[in-house]
C-alpha positions as CSV (number, residue, x, y, z in Angstrom):
1,M,-17.5,-23.4,-14.4
2,R,-14.7,-23.3,-16.6
3,I,-14.1,-19.0,-15.6
4,I,-14.4,-20.1,-11.6
5,D,-11.6,-22.7,-12.7
6,V,-9.1,-20.3,-14.4
7,K,-9.7,-17.3,-12.0
8,K,-8.7,-20.2,-9.3
9,D,-6.0,-21.3,-11.4
10,V,-4.4,-17.9,-11.4
11,L,-5.0,-17.2,-8.1
12,S,-3.0,-20.4,-6.6
13,K,0.1,-20.2,-9.1
14,N,0.0,-15.9,-8.7
15,D,0.0,-17.2,-4.2
16,Q,2.7,-20.1,-4.9
17,I,5.1,-17.2,-6.3
18,A,3.8,-14.4,-3.0
19,A,4.8,-16.6,-0.6
20,G,8.4,-17.6,-2.1
21,I,8.8,-14.0,-1.8
22,R,7.4,-13.2,1.1
23,E,9.8,-16.4,2.4
24,K,13.0,-14.1,0.9
25,L,11.6,-11.1,2.2
26,R,11.3,-12.4,5.7
27,Q,15.6,-13.7,5.4
28,R,17.0,-10.3,4.7
29,G,14.5,-9.1,7.8
30,I,12.3,-6.8,5.2
31,V,9.2,-5.8,6.4
32,A,6.7,-4.9,2.7
33,I,4.1,-3.2,2.9
34,N,1.1,-3.2,-0.2
35,F,-1.1,0.4,-0.6
36,I,-4.2,0.0,-2.2
37,S,-6.3,2.9,-2.8
38,S,-8.6,4.6,-5.3
39,P,-6.7,7.1,-8.0
40,G,-5.9,10.4,-6.4
41,S,-6.0,9.4,-2.7
42,G,-2.1,10.8,-1.7
43,K,0.2,7.1,-1.7
44,T,2.7,9.1,-3.6
45,T,3.0,12.5,-1.5
46,M,2.3,10.1,1.9
47,L,5.4,7.5,0.8
48,V,7.3,11.2,-0.3
49,K,7.1,12.2,3.1
50,T,6.9,8.8,5.1
51,I,11.0,8.1,3.2
52,E,12.5,11.8,3.9
53,D,11.2,11.5,7.5
54,L,12.7,8.1,8.0
55,K,15.4,7.3,5.6
56,S,17.7,8.6,8.0
57,R,17.0,6.1,10.5
58,V,15.8,2.7,8.5
59,P,16.4,2.1,4.4
60,I,13.3,2.6,2.4
61,A,12.7,0.8,-0.8
62,V,10.2,1.6,-3.3
63,L,8.2,-0.5,-5.9
64,E,6.1,1.2,-8.3
65,G,2.8,0.3,-10.0
66,D,1.0,2.2,-12.9
67,Q,-0.6,1.6,-15.7
68,Q,1.8,3.9,-17.7
69,T,4.1,6.7,-17.2
70,D,7.1,6.6,-14.8
71,N,5.8,9.8,-12.9
72,D,5.3,8.8,-9.2
73,A,8.6,6.9,-9.6
74,R,10.4,10.4,-10.7
75,K,9.2,11.7,-7.5
76,I,10.1,8.8,-5.5
77,A,13.8,8.9,-6.8
78,A,14.0,12.7,-6.0
79,T,14.0,11.0,-1.7
80,G,17.4,9.3,-3.1
81,A,15.5,6.3,-1.6
82,P,16.1,3.0,-4.5
83,V,12.7,2.4,-6.9
84,I,12.0,-0.1,-9.8
85,Q,8.7,1.1,-11.9
86,I,6.3,-1.3,-12.8
87,N,4.4,-0.5,-15.9
88,T,1.2,-3.0,-15.9
89,Q,-0.3,-1.7,-19.7
90,S,-4.1,-2.5,-19.6
91,A,-3.7,-4.6,-15.8
92,C,-5.9,-2.8,-13.2
93,H,-3.3,-4.7,-10.2
94,L,0.3,-5.5,-9.8
95,D,0.4,-10.1,-9.6
96,A,3.4,-11.1,-7.2
97,A,5.5,-12.4,-10.5
98,M,5.5,-8.3,-12.3
99,V,7.1,-7.9,-7.8
100,E,9.5,-11.3,-8.2
101,E,10.8,-9.8,-11.0
102,A,11.2,-6.1,-9.9
103,L,12.4,-7.2,-6.7
104,E,15.4,-8.8,-8.7
105,K,15.9,-5.5,-10.6
106,L,16.4,-3.4,-7.4
107,G,18.6,-5.1,-5.9
108,F,17.4,-4.3,-1.9
109,A,19.1,-6.5,0.6
110,G,17.4,-5.1,3.8
111,P,16.9,-4.6,6.7
112,G,14.3,-2.0,6.5
113,F,11.1,-1.6,4.8
114,L,9.5,-2.6,1.0
115,F,6.6,0.0,0.2
116,I,5.1,-1.9,-2.8
117,E,2.7,1.3,-5.0
118,N,-0.2,-0.5,-6.2
119,V,-1.7,0.7,-9.4
120,G,-5.5,3.0,-8.1
121,N,-7.8,0.4,-7.4
122,L,-9.6,-0.8,-4.9
123,V,-11.5,-4.0,-6.2
124,C,-8.7,-6.0,-8.5
125,P,-5.0,-5.6,-6.0
126,A,-7.5,-6.6,-3.0
127,S,-7.6,-10.2,-4.8
128,Y,-3.7,-10.4,-5.1
129,D,-1.7,-11.4,-2.7
130,L,2.0,-9.8,-3.9
131,G,4.4,-11.5,-0.9
132,E,3.9,-8.7,1.5
133,E,4.0,-8.5,4.8
134,M,0.6,-6.6,5.2
135,K,-1.9,-4.5,3.6
136,V,-2.4,-1.3,3.6
137,A,-5.6,0.3,3.1
138,L,-5.7,4.5,1.6
139,V,-9.0,6.7,1.5
140,S,-8.9,10.2,0.9
141,V,-10.9,13.0,2.8
142,T,-12.1,14.2,-0.3
143,E,-13.7,10.5,-0.8
144,G,-16.6,10.7,1.1
145,E,-17.6,8.0,4.2
146,D,-18.4,5.0,1.7
147,K,-15.5,3.4,0.5
148,P,-15.1,0.2,3.0
149,V,-18.8,-0.7,2.4
150,K,-18.2,0.1,-1.2
151,Y,-15.1,-2.0,-1.8
152,P,-15.3,-4.0,1.1
153,K,-12.9,-6.7,0.4
154,A,-9.7,-4.2,0.2
155,F,-10.4,-2.6,3.4
156,R,-11.4,-6.3,5.0
157,S,-8.4,-7.7,3.3
158,S,-6.5,-4.6,4.6
159,S,-4.6,-4.2,8.8
160,A,-4.6,-1.0,9.1
161,M,-6.3,2.5,6.8
162,I,-4.9,5.6,6.8
163,I,-7.2,8.6,6.1
164,T,-5.3,10.7,4.3
165,K,-5.5,14.5,3.6
166,T,-7.1,15.7,7.7
167,D,-6.0,19.3,6.5
168,L,-9.5,19.8,3.7
169,L,-11.7,19.0,6.7
170,P,-12.1,22.8,7.5
171,H,-13.4,22.6,3.7
172,L,-15.3,19.6,3.6
173,D,-18.7,18.0,4.9
174,L,-17.7,14.6,5.4
175,D,-18.8,12.7,8.6
176,M,-15.5,10.9,10.2
177,G,-18.2,8.8,12.5
178,R,-19.8,7.1,9.9
179,L,-16.8,7.1,8.1
180,L,-14.9,4.9,11.2
181,D,-18.0,3.4,11.5
182,Y,-18.5,2.3,7.7
183,S,-14.9,0.5,8.7
184,M,-15.3,-1.3,11.4
185,K,-18.6,-2.2,10.3
186,V,-16.4,-4.2,7.0
187,N,-13.2,-5.1,9.5
188,Q,-13.0,-4.4,13.5
189,S,-9.6,-5.2,13.6
190,L,-8.2,-2.6,11.3
191,K,-5.6,0.3,12.6
192,V,-6.5,3.5,11.3
193,F,-4.6,7.0,11.2
194,H,-5.9,9.9,10.7
195,V,-3.0,12.3,8.8
196,S,-1.5,15.2,6.5
197,A,1.5,14.0,4.9
198,K,1.1,18.2,3.8
199,T,1.1,19.6,7.1
200,G,2.8,16.7,9.1
201,D,-0.3,16.0,11.5
202,G,-0.7,12.3,12.9
203,M,2.1,11.2,10.7
204,D,4.7,10.3,13.8
205,D,1.8,7.8,14.7
206,W,2.1,6.2,11.6
207,Y,6.1,5.9,11.4
208,D,5.5,4.6,15.2
209,F,3.9,2.1,13.9
210,L,6.0,1.1,10.9
211,L,8.8,1.1,13.4
212,S,6.9,-1.3,15.5
213,L,6.9,-3.5,13.1
214,L,10.8,-3.5,12.4
215,Q,11.3,-4.2,16.3
216,E,9.3,-7.2,15.6
217,R,11.2,-8.6,13.7
């Protein structure tokens, strides 16, 4: 019972901070998107491609989450986008307090997009609100079909799913129909994108979706 109470207290405090972040971002016209996925799904590559293709049309900033290193932040910085690296040390996820502190350092006034690349993990990040507009789950075609049913909370808490590395499909035995069936079984409202950041296939649909979010503000 004590463990349950402590967990509730931690999440309650996190949610209070997240609500404050969300309100501040909305006032600035910033749409925050929280990328969650297993390690190696292609989150950073997706962000780099997205920034390169949209930076002339809309301001974009990034918060990079990893346990160690600033490798991904340096990749983002090479695009010219403002970025702050958050190293969680042993923690398996970002939390709202980390994001709040990083946003003060980032100094992104908006309007535009704030992408939060969470720590590679489909378990812990699903439980933590970071003040984002939405979570987006990424799953690569190399991971198999059953990620949505193995980690249902991650996909249930997400508004969209990006299936990445589709250029590799000819070399794999992935059953795309089964992957889509599994994802709909978990969350019938998921908006699904099939993309290859390497070839650019499917990226325009992703961009149209993003830009529509800004227009709704």
